[in-house]
C-alpha positions in Angstrom: -21.9 2.6 7.7 -25.6 2.5 7.0 -28.7 4.5 8.1 -27.4 6.8 10.8 -30.3 8.4 12.5 -29.6 12.0 13.3 -33.1 13.1 14.4 -34.6 13.2 17.9 -34.6 10.1 20.1 -38.3 9.9 20.7 -40.5 7.8 18.4 -42.4 9.7 15.7 -46.1 9.6 15.2 -47.6 8.1 12.1 -48.7 11.4 10.7 -46.7 12.9 7.9 -46.1 16.6 8.4 -46.4 19.0 5.5 -43.2 19.4 3.5 -42.6 22.9 4.7 -43.1 21.8 8.4 -40.8 18.8 7.9 -38.2 20.8 6.3 -38.3 23.3 9.1 -37.2 20.7 11.6 -34.0 20.1 9.7 -31.3 22.1 11.4 -29.0 21.9 8.4 -27.7 25.3 7.2 -28.7 26.7 3.9 -27.1 25.1 0.8 -26.2 22.0 3.0 -25.5 18.7 1.4 -26.6 16.9 4.6 -30.3 16.3 3.7 -29.3 14.8 0.3 -26.5 12.6 1.7 -28.8 11.6 4.6 -31.5 10.4 2.2 -29.0 8.6 -0.1 -27.3 7.0 2.9 -30.7 5.9 4.2 -31.9 4.2 1.0 -28.6 2.7 0.2 -28.3 1.3 3.7 -31.8 -0.2 3.6 -31.6 -1.7 0.1 -27.9 -2.6 -0.3 -27.2 -3.8 3.3 -28.4 -7.4 2.6 -25.8 -7.7 -0.2 -23.2 -6.3 2.2 -24.1 -8.8 4.8 -23.4 -11.7 2.4 -20.2 -10.1 1.2 -19.0 -9.5 4.8 -19.7 -13.1 6.0 -18.1 -14.8 3.0 -15.3 -12.2 2.9 -14.5 -12.8 6.6 -14.3 -16.5 5.9 -12.1 -16.0 2.9 -9.8 -13.8 4.8 -9.1 -16.7 7.2 -9.1 -19.4 4.5 -5.3 -19.4 3.9 -4.7 -20.3 7.5 -7.6 -22.8 7.6 -6.2 -24.4 4.5 -2.9 -25.2 6.2 -4.9 -27.1 8.9 -7.5 -28.8 6.7 -5.0 -30.0 4.1 -2.0 -30.5 6.4 -1.4 -34.1 5.1 -1.0 -32.7 1.6 1.0 -29.6 2.4 3.4 -31.0 5.0 5.5 -34.1 5.6 7.4 -35.4 8.6 10.3 -36.9 6.7 13.7 -35.1 6.8 16.8 -35.1 4.8 18.0 -33.5 1.6 15.6 -33.1 -1.3 16.0 -35.2 -4.4 16.3 -33.3 -7.7 13.1 -31.5 -8.7 13.1 -33.4 -12.0 12.9 -36.7 -10.1 10.0 -35.3 -8.0 8.1 -34.2 -11.2 8.9 -37.6 -12.7 7.3 -39.3 -9.7 4.2 -37.2 -10.2 4.1 -38.0 -13.9 4.0 -41.7 -13.0 1.0 -41.0 -10.8 -0.8 -39.1 -13.6 0.6 -40.3 -16.9 -2.6 -39.3 -18.7 -2.0 -35.6 -18.0 0.5 -33.0 -19.2 2.6 -31.4 -16.6 2.4 -27.6 -16.7 4.3 -26.3 -13.7 5.9 -27.2 -10.4 6.2 -25.4 -7.1 9.2 -26.9 -5.3 9.1 -27.2 -1.5 10.4 -23.8 -0.2 11.5 -25.2 3.2 12.0 -28.5 5.0 8.7 -30.2 6.0 6.8 -28.8 3.0 5.7 -30.8 -0.1 6.4 -30.1 -3.7 3.3 -29.3 -5.8 3.4 -30.6 -9.3 0.7 -29.0 -11.4 -1.0 -30.7 -14.4 -3.3 -29.4 -17.1 -6.5 -31.4 -16.9 -9.1 -30.9 -19.7 -11.9 -32.2 -17.4 -11.5 -29.3 -15.0 -12.9 -25.8 -15.1 -11.3 -22.5 -16.0 -8.2 -21.6 -14.0 -8.2 -25.1 -12.4 -5.3 -27.5 -12.4 -4.6 -31.0 -11.0 -1.9 -31.0 -8.3 0.1 -34.0 -7.1 1.9 -33.4 -3.8 5.3 -35.0 -3.6 7.5 -35.6 -0.5 10.7 -33.9 -1.6 12.9 -36.2 0.5 11.5 -39.4 -0.8 9.9 -38.4 -4.1 6.7 -40.2 -3.1 3.2 -38.9 -3.6 1.2 -38.0 -0.5 -2.0 -37.2 -2.5 -3.5 -35.2 -5.2 -6.2 -32.5 -5.5 -7.6 -29.8 -7.7 -6.1 -26.3 -7.2 -7.4 -23.0 -8.4 -5.9 -19.7 -9.7 -2.5 -18.1 -9.4 -2.6 -18.7 -5.6 -3.1 -22.5 -6.2 -6.0 -22.5 -3.7 -7.2 -25.9 -2.5 -10.9 -26.9 -2.7 -12.1 -25.4 0.6 -10.5 -22.0 -0.1 -11.8 -22.2 -3.7 -15.3 -22.9 -2.5 -15.3 -19.9 -0.1 -13.7 -17.7 -2.8 -16.4 -18.5 -5.3 -19.1 -18.0 -2.6 -17.7 -14.5 -2.0 -17.3 -13.8 -5.7 -20.5 -15.0 -7.2 -22.5 -17.2 -4.7 -21.7 -20.2 -6.9 -24.0 -18.9 -9.5 -21.4 -18.1 -12.2 -21.3 -14.9 -14.1 -24.9 -13.8 -13.1 -23.9 -14.1 -9.5 -21.1 -11.6 -9.9 -23.7 -8.9 -10.0 -24.3 -9.3 -6.2 -20.7 -8.7 -5.3 -20.2 -5.9 -7.8 -23.3 -4.2 -6.4 -22.0 -4.5 -2.9 -18.6 -3.2 -3.8 -20.0 -0.4 -5.9 -22.1 1.0 -3.0 -19.8 0.2 -0.1 -17.5 3.2 -0.6 -20.6 5.5 -1.1 -22.2 4.4 2.1 -18.9 4.6 4.0 -18.0 8.1 2.8 -21.6 9.3 3.3 -21.6 8.0 6.8 -18.3 9.8 7.6 -19.8 13.1 6.3 -23.0 12.7 8.4 -21.2 11.7 11.5 -18.7 14.6 11.3 -21.6 17.0 10.7 -23.5 15.6 13.7 -20.4 16.0 15.8 -20.0 19.6 14.7 -23.6 20.4 15.5 -23.3 18.8 19.0 -20.1 20.6 19.7 -21.6 24.0 18.9 -24.6 23.2 21.1 -23.0 21.4 24.0 -19.2 22.0 23.6 -18.4 18.4 23.0 -14.6 17.6 23.0 -12.8 16.2 19.9 -12.6 12.7 21.4 -16.4 12.3 21.0 -16.0 12.0 17.3 -14.0 8.7 17.8 -15.2 7.4 21.1 -18.5 5.9 22.3 -20.8 8.2 24.3 -21.2 5.9 27.3 -23.7 8.3 28.9 -26.2 7.8 26.1 -29.1 5.4 26.4 -31.5 3.7 24.0 -31.4 4.7 20.4 -28.8 7.4 21.1 -26.4 4.8 22.4 -27.0 2.7 19.3 -26.4 5.7 17.1 -23.1 6.3 18.9 -22.0 2.7 18.4 -23.0 2.9 14.7 -21.2 6.2 14.0 -18.0 5.5 16.0 -17.5 2.0 14.7 -18.2 3.2 11.2 -15.7 6.1 11.3 -13.0 3.8 12.6 -13.3 1.3 9.8 -14.3 3.6 6.9 -10.8 3.5 5.4 -10.8 -0.3 5.4 -14.2 -0.4 3.8 -13.2 2.1 1.0 -10.1 -0.1 0.4 -12.1 -3.3 0.1 -14.5 -1.5 -2.2 -11.8 -0.2 -4.5 -9.9 -3.5 -4.7 -13.1 -5.5 -5.0 -14.2 -3.5 -8.0 -11.0 -4.4 -9.9 -12.3 -8.0 -9.9 -15.8 -7.1 -10.9 -17.3 -7.7 -14.3 -18.4 -4.3 -15.5 -16.5 -1.8 -13.4 -13.5 -4.1 -13.6 -13.4 -3.9 -17.4 -13.4 -0.1 -17.1 -10.6 -0.3 -14.5 -8.6 -2.5 -16.9 -9.1 -0.1 -19.8 -8.0 2.8 -17.7 -4.9 1.0 -16.5 -4.0 0.1 -20.1 -4.6 3.6 -21.4 -2.5 5.0 -18.6 0.4 2.5 -18.9 -0.3 1.1 -15.5 -0.6 -2.5 -16.5 1.5 -5.2 -14.9 4.6 -6.0 -17.1 4.6 -9.4 -18.8 7.5 -11.7 -19.1 8.6 -12.5 -22.6 8.7 -16.3 -22.9 9.4 -16.6 -26.6 12.7 -18.0 -27.6 14.6 -16.8 -30.6 13.6 -18.9 -33.7 16.1 -21.4 -35.0 17.2 -21.1 -38.7 15.4 -24.3 -39.6 13.2 -26.8 -37.9 13.5 -30.6 -37.9 11.6 -30.8 -41.2 13.9 -28.4 -43.0 11.3 -25.6 -43.1 12.6 -22.0 -42.8 9.8 -21.2 -40.4 8.0 -18.8 -42.8 5.6 -21.2 -44.5 2.6 -19.2 -43.6 1.1 -21.8 -41.2 2.8 -20.7 -37.9 6.1 -22.4 -38.8 8.4 -22.3 -35.8 8.8 -25.3 -33.5 7.3 -28.7 -33.2 4.6 -28.8 -30.5 5.0 -31.1 -27.6 2.1 -33.4 -28.7 4.1 -34.2 -31.9 7.4 -34.9 -30.0 7.0 -37.6 -27.3 10.4 -36.9 -25.9 10.1 -33.1 -25.6 8.3 -33.2 -22.2 10.9 -35.4 -20.6 13.7 -33.2 -21.9 12.0 -30.2 -20.4 11.5 -31.9 -17.0 15.2 -33.0 -17.0 16.2 -29.3 -17.4 14.2 -28.1 -14.4 17.0 -28.2 -11.8 19.3 -26.2 -14.1 16.6 -23.6 -14.7 15.9 -23.2 -11.0 19.6 -22.8 -10.3 19.8 -20.1 -13.0 16.8 -18.4 -11.5 18.2 -18.5 -8.0 21.5 -17.0 -9.3 19.4 -14.1 -10.7 17.7 -13.4 -7.4 14.4 -15.3 -8.0 14.4 -17.5 -4.9 12.1 -18.7 -2.1 8.7 -20.0 -2.9 8.5 -20.0 -6.7 6.5 -21.6 -9.5 8.4 -22.9 -12.5 6.3 -23.0 -15.6 7.2 -25.8 -18.0 7.0 -24.9 -21.7 4.6 -26.7 -23.9 6.7 -26.3 -27.0 10.3 -25.9 -27.9 9.9 -22.2 -28.8 9.0 -21.2 -25.3 11.2 -20.6 -22.3 10.8 -21.8 -18.8 9.5 -19.2 -16.4 10.3 -19.0 -12.7 8.1 -16.6 -10.7 8.1 -15.8 -7.0 4.7 -16.6 -5.6 2.8 -14.3 -3.2 3.8 -15.1 0.4 3.3 -13.3 3.7 5.5 -10.2 4.2 6.8 -10.5 0.7 6.4 -7.2 -1.1 8.0 -8.0 -4.4 7.6 -10.9 -6.9 10.4 -11.1 -9.4 10.3 -13.4 -12.4 12.8 -14.7 -15.0 12.6 -16.6 -18.3 15.3 -19.2 -19.0 16.2 -21.2 -22.0 16.4 -24.7 -20.6 18.6 -26.0 -23.3 21.4 -23.5 -22.7 20.7 -22.1 -19.3 20.5 -18.6 -20.8 18.3 -15.9 -19.2 16.1 -14.5 -22.0 14.1 -12.0 -19.9 13.8 -10.7 -16.4 11.0 -8.8 -14.7 11.9 -7.0 -11.5 9.1 -5.8 -9.3 11.1 -2.7 -8.6 10.7 -1.7 -12.2 6.9 -2.0 -12.3 4.8 1.1 -12.6 3.7 2.4 -9.2 0.0 1.7 -10.1 0.9 -1.9 -10.9 2.7 -2.3 -7.6 -0.2 -0.8 -5.6 -2.6 -3.2 -7.5 -0.4 -6.2 -6.5 -0.2 -5.2 -2.9 -3.9 -4.3 -2.8 -4.9 -7.8 -4.2 -2.6 -9.6 -1.7 -4.0 -7.6 1.2 -7.6 -8.1 0.1 -6.9 -11.8 -0.1 -5.4 -11.8 3.4 -1.9 -12.8 2.1 0.2 -9.7 2.4 0.8 -9.7 6.2 -0.1 -13.3 6.8 -2.2 -14.1 9.9 -2.1 -10.5 11.0 -3.9 -9.3 7.9 -6.3 -12.2 8.0 -7.4 -11.4 11.5 -7.7 -7.7 10.7 -9.9 -8.5 7.7 -12.0 -10.9 9.7 -12.4 -8.2 12.5 -13.4 -5.7 9.8 -16.1 -8.1 8.5 -17.5 -8.6 12.0 -17.5 -4.8 12.6 -19.3 -4.2 9.3 -22.0 -6.7 10.3 -22.5 -4.9 13.7 -22.8 -1.5 12.0 -25.4 -2.8 9.5 -27.4 -4.5 12.3 -27.3 -1.3 14.4 -28.4 0.7 11.3 -31.5 -1.5 11.0 -32.1 -1.1 14.7 -32.0 2.7 14.4 -34.6 2.4 11.6 -36.8 0.1 13.6 -36.7 2.4 16.7 -37.7 5.3 14.7 -41.0 3.6 13.8 -44.3 5.4 14.7 -46.0 4.5 17.9 -49.5 5.0 16.5 -51.2 4.2 13.3 -50.7 1.3 10.9 -47.1 2.1 9.8 -44.6 -0.5 11.2 -41.2 0.9 10.1 -39.4 4.1 10.4 -39.9 6.9 7.9 -37.1 8.0 5.5 -35.4 11.4 6.0 -37.5 14.4 4.9 -37.8 15.3 1.2 -36.7 18.5 -0.4 -33.0 17.6 -0.2 -32.2 19.1 -3.7 -33.8 22.4 -2.6 -31.1 22.8 0.0 -28.2 22.7 -2.4 -26.9 25.7 -4.3 -27.8 25.4 -8.0 -24.1 25.4 -9.1 -23.4 22.6 -6.6 -26.4 20.7 -7.8 -25.2 20.7 -11.4 -21.7 19.6 -10.2 -23.3 16.7 -8.2 -25.4 15.6 -11.3 -22.3 15.7 -13.6 -20.2 13.8 -11.0 -22.9 11.2 -10.4 -23.3 10.6 -14.1 -19.5 10.2 -14.5 -19.2 7.8 -11.6 -22.3 5.9 -12.7 -20.8 5.4 -16.2 -17.5 4.1 -14.8 -19.3 2.0 -12.1 -22.4 0.9 -14.1 -24.2 -1.1 -11.4 -23.9 1.9 -9.1 -25.3 4.2 -11.7 -28.2 1.9 -12.6 -29.2 1.1 -9.1 -29.0 4.8 -8.1 -31.3 5.6 -11.0 -33.7 2.9 -9.8 -33.6 4.4 -6.3 -34.4 7.9 -7.7 -37.3 6.6 -9.9 -38.9 4.7 -7.0 -38.4 7.7 -4.6 -40.0 10.1 -7.1 -42.8 7.7 -7.7 -43.5 7.3 -4.0 -43.4 11.0 -3.5 -45.8 11.6 -6.4 -48.3 9.0 -5.0 -48.0 10.6 -1.6 -48.8 14.1 -3.0 -51.7 12.7 -5.0 -53.2 11.1 -1.9 -52.7 14.3 0.1 -54.4 16.4 -2.6 -57.3 14.0 -3.1 -60.6 15.7 -2.3 -62.5 14.1 0.6 -65.2 11.6 -0.4 -68.9 12.4 -0.1 -69.2 9.9 2.7 -66.7 11.7 4.9 -68.4 13.6 7.7 -67.8 17.3 7.7 -66.7 18.6 11.1 -69.1 21.2 12.6 
């Protein structure tokens, strides 16, 4: 929510009242937080809302991107041929013949009839987290095309473009500041809006005896700015939980706050467990070394053994069978080792309505399971993080979560627009001022000194953990103090000699 207007409905004149007079119009009880939160909510809404608009539009598109991807890239993702699938090793071999210049890194076998197998290659010409994918018809082992995919979700170019627009506006690391700033303030604006709307409801209930439903329903009897305010508040309170969720999960991906989140998770033992892919060392390698020569020893890398990659590919079907017998089934990605000392990994990929992603490491030469990671054994914080990421990306509940996220984005846009309308309708009707005034000053004087100290300490702590929030808040305060000082200086300026003295 942003900029709820809790004052009278009539426009205000362009004459600033004295501080004492302005404060007297505030019906807040002594030691109330309302003036402070009102002023913070106002400035945050005015200045941060443009960033939220960009995030809402791009985020709404990204929420729908998985479903759009299925339509846009249907020729890559789906085939009409039927019949039993040929061995996965043969499918990978067909892809290797298409791209003999690249090294195969992983394969995502078709999970059901009508889908293609995705063979993933490491391509030095691509960017970070990008891989080359060749799509194979599993029934015929023929290629239906190739494309670049991105990240652990193996997103195709359209979804990748939308994702990067949402993440950093295609500006790289500097662009991430926009999204982190939006995520940093979103929860502050939402929680502040809840507080203000509930306080307004309590005031109206005491004065007019309003029923409890008025807190969550539109006041259809209201007109003009009051009706806009009702829409703004009711819509905001209904979607506040979703906004706080998006803010929290979005910060985990951010640059500065995200680093602090990662450090906190590590220190608390909440990190996602990793699969041990290292195989037990053999007594000697092919050169007769004992593996302790001080230069890494171990096993011959794939680049020095032309036959190693083919041997690994030939072991894929055995590895997938072993993984299936250990409960790792459905849509999976099999990671193909780059050297003889590393095991195959088979990991269940994120799919709609799938709440666990198990993984297993397998020695392809012997079919022995060397490590297993069960989602059920993850720390609770790691589980919540995984579910939160999947829900933020619109994957956890499939089309249902995608539509809900898109609706939330649209609702956020309407709340922001109505916030700006409230600001505009509060503009003076006389004078040269063209926009509405901010809430009255003196908010700190309305807070108990002990509470004020607690607020300062809490703000500093939050600002340290979420740096862009702290820095921007400090900038807001400095500008606000400067504007107030200029206003007081003008008010105290003696009249000029040319000013006529009233008789």
